[in-house]
N, C-alpha and C positions, 0 to 999 in steps of 0.2 A: 787330742792323742795323735799319734802319727802312726799312718794304714798305710803299708807298703801294699798297693794294688796289684803287682805283679812282680808275683818269686816264683821259686822252685823250688824242688825237693826232690834227691834222690834216698830211694831205699837203701839199707844197709846191704854188703853183699848177701849176708848170712838172709836174709829179709825175702830175698830173690827165688821164687821157685826155683829146680832144677831144671823142669821143664823147659822154661823162657831158656837157657842158657842150651840144654842139649836142644833145642832148635834154635838155634842162634839168631831167638828174636834178640831178646836186652838180657846183658847181665852188667854185673860189675869185678874188677878183678879182686882179689881177696886182701892187694895192699892199697886200694883205694885209690889208684891212680888213673881209671881209666873208665868209661861207661864205652859197651861193647855191642853191635851188632854183624850180620854176618857180611863180610867184607869194607868193617866200620869200625873205625873208636874215636874217641874223644879223652881228652885229656879232662880230670876232674882236676880244674884249676882253683879250688877254693875247698878248703875244709868245712863249707858254710854251706855246703850243698848234702849237707848229713845232718839228720836232726838235731842232737845235742848241741855240735859246734852251729847249728843255724839260730840255735835259742842263745847261746853267749852271742852269737853275733850281732843279733837283734839287743842284746843287751847294751851292750857298749857302744851301738848306732843310734839306742834312745829310740826304738823301731818300736810301738807296743802292740801292733797287731800284723799280719800279714796274709794275703789271699793267696794260695797255692794254688798255682796252675796244673794241667796235669803234664805231664812230658812229651814233646811232639814225635821225640821217637817212637812214641808209642799210639801213635794215631791208625794203625794197624792195615795203612797200605799197599795191597801185593798181597795181603799172607791168606792162607785158608780160612776157613770162614771160622773152624772151632778153633787152629792158633789166635787169630783175630778176639773172638770173644774171651779166650781166655787171658789173654794178654789185656785187653783195656780191662775187663773185671779184676782182673789182680791189679791196676793201678788204680780203681774206685774203690776197692776196698782199702786198699793201701791210706789212701787220702781222709776216706771214710774214718780210718782210726786214730789218724794224728789230728782231726779236728775231733773226735770225741775227748780224745785224752787230753787235748790242750786246748779247748774252747775258748779259751781266754788269748790264746795266742795266734791260733792260726781258724780263718774259713779255706774250706777246700774246694777244688771245682772236682768236676766228673768229667768225662765224654762218652762221647758215642760214636760207630761210625753210619754213616749217611747213606753208606751202598747199600746197606744192608734194614729198612724202614723199620718193618716188624722188631726186628729185633732192638732196635735203636729207642723206639718207645716203648718194648717191656722197659731196658736198661733205664730210661727215666724214670718211669712209673718206680722201680728198685730203688735207686738212688733217692730219687726224693722222700717216696712214704716211707723205705725201710733205714735208710740211712742217714735223712734229715741233710742233705746237699744240696744246694741252691745256686750253685753257678756252675753252668754247663760250657764245658769249654770243646771247641768246634776246628777244624782247621780251614785254611779258607779255600782248599781244594780236595777232593776227595778223590778216591778211584770206583768207580761203581763195581756191580757185579760182573758186568761184560769188559770188564780191563778200562772202560772210558775214563778219562778224567774230566772232573765237573767243578762246577763253583758251589761253593754251600749252599748258596742261597736259589738253586737250580730250583723249577718247580717241583721236582720228585719228591724235594724235601719237605713239601709242606707239613707232613704229618709231624714234624718232629718239631715244626716252631707253632703250628696249632696245642701241641702238647706242653709248650715251654710256658706259652701264652695263657694256657689253662693254669701251670702251676707259679706264673709270674717270675720267671727265672730271671737273672742276671747270666748275659751270655759273654763268652770272651771269644774274640773271633781274631787269631791266629796263624802265622803262616808258617809252613816246612813243606818240604819235599819236592821243591821247585826244582831239581835237577833230576827227578823222575820223569818232567816230561816237557819240561824245555829243553830243547836239543842244542847244548850248549858245553865246552867242554867244563868241568867243575874246577877250575884253579881260582889264587887267588881269592879265596873267598866269597865269590860274585853271589851266591845265590844267596847269602845271608844279609850281604852289603849291600847289592842291587834288588835284585830278584825279591824278595820277602816283602820289600816297600812296594812292589808292583801288583805283588799278591794280593796285599790286602785294600789296596786300592781298586784292585779289580773286584774283591768282594765288596767291598762300598760300592763301587759301580751300580750293582745290581740290585744290592739292599736299596738301594735310593731310588733307582731306575720304575721299581718296581714297588714305589712306596707299602714296602715291608712295615716300616715305622706307625704307618696307620694302621696296617691291617691288622698287626699284632702290638694292638697299645701297650698290654701288660709287661713285654719282656724290654729289659734294659740290656742294649747291645755296645759293647766296647771294644774296641779296633786298636788290637797292638800296635806296639810300635808307635803309637800318635798318629797311627794314619798318615805319614808323613807326606805322602806324594797326593792325597784323596783335596787337603787343602791347596797345594801348590797346582792342582791341574782341574780347578772347578770349573775354570773360565775356558778351557777346553771343551768340557764335556758338556759345556752350556750350549756353545758356540755350533758344536755339531749338532747340536739335542735341536738348537732353532734353525740351525739352517739344512740340515735332513730331517726332517717328520717324517718321511716316507719310513724310516729306518727304526722310529719308536712308537709305533703307534701305540695307544692304549697306558703310556711307561709317563711316568712323573717329571718334570722340570729338574735338573739336578740344584738349582739352588735354593729349591723348599725345602729342602732337607739340613739348611745351615742352622745350627743353631736349635736345632731338636731336641726336645727335654728328655728324650729315651735313647739319644745316642752321644756314646763318651767316645773319649780317646786317651791314653795314660801319656803321661810327658818325657817317653823315652825316644826324643827327637836330637841329644846329644849336642844341640848347642842354640843359643839364645835367639840367634837370628829366625830357627824354625819354632821355637816357641812362642815369640812375638808372632810368628806368621798364625799360627793357631789360633794364637789367643785373640787377634785382629778378625777372624776368620768366624772366627765362634763368636762375635760379638761379646765376647767377656770371658769369664774361667770355669762357669759353672758345669760345662759338660767336660770336663780336663781334672782325671784322676791322676795321683802319684803313682808310681810304675819304676821299679829300679831294676826288675829284671835279673836280680840275684840268686846266684851267682855268678852266672854269665861275664866272661868277657865283653861284651858288648852289654851289659848292665852298669851300673853306675856303685863300685866296688871301690875300695879303697887301693889305690895304684899311683903311686908317684910319676912311673913313664906316662900314664892316661892321664894323669894330673886331676883326680878323680875323687870324688867320697860320696857316700850316699846321702843324694839329699842335695847335693852342690848344684843343677842347672837352676833348680827354685832357688837358692839365694842368689845365685849369679840375676836372677831377673829381677827380683829386689833391688840389686845393689843397682842394676841398669834403669830402674823405672818401667820396666815391663808388666809387672802385677805390684800390688801392693801386698805388704804384710798382711793384711784379714786373709785377701786373695790366699797366700801362702799359705796360711792355716786351713781355709776350704780344700785346698786340694787335696794337702794331707791327709784332710779326714771328713769332713760333710761331705763333699762329692764322691768321695767311693763307700760312702754310708749310702748314702739316694741311689747309686749303680746298685748295690748290693741288693737294697730291699725296697726300694721305692720311698713310697710313703710307709711301711710299715715297719718301722724302727725298733720297735719295742723290745719285739723277741729276741733281736740281734745284740739290742743293747742290754740286754739280761744276760745273753750269755756271754761276751766278753767284760762285763762288768764297766760297761761305762755310764755313767748318770746322762 
């Protein structure tokens, strides 16, 4: 099978509650040309943002199954608690319905707000036990209840990961909202092209320093966009750890995390040199999953201007001898399933019709 481990889906405009538009939290215009929030809008750049068109797009590109992550615009940072809970619950219910209606085509994620621990844990229980969801989507950074920005692996969030460990969840760590706490002018798409990668690296820094991959052995964490800076920066982090032990008391040497079976990265690095670094750093491809980030323009979409199509990077990697054809197939299929399910694949296989 060809399974896309990083996909997104918008509700149709009429599916979004009027409350979200009235409060300027999130909506889509009737012509399906823009997604909007207060003082923000972004063009809908491809029809496959929406369900029926997504299914057609998947069929055209021979993609059998997709993991639908939550929308970053609905992390809920900075919203009043009632509005935040309303927005996140709408998103989780929408994703759950998509998975229920199309179990062979979609595995959908759910999101919680780490700034409100009790509510986050209740929502995890609801999404797992009532809605049957198994992919927890978390931002690299979140705003706490007093307006301070924190990393997702802050000690305050431990109850979330303890519960995720109990349920043996797959977790996706995804960056967003950098412009809200990085004090730079928002121009030339810098927060998507530069700072998102830094946000991922920051989250990975603390996940590995604090040895959370050992503390929570039942969760499998994937870092979005290839965790690109994580691979490049391992030498600097290790030298800092060894050179200033006074700053890292009780923490774990960065290199210990390399190749850990519960740490994954997707293929969204955009060039074969970066992919080769990931493969070499991880000592193989077992921890790499296929991610297209469709249908966003930073994903692998059909585009003559970008000289792109879904799966192009992996095809080039085979042509250039970076990976084998067997590894190519594993990244598209087996590795994604292992991230989603660990060693408990039977229920998933039955749901999606895979023998």
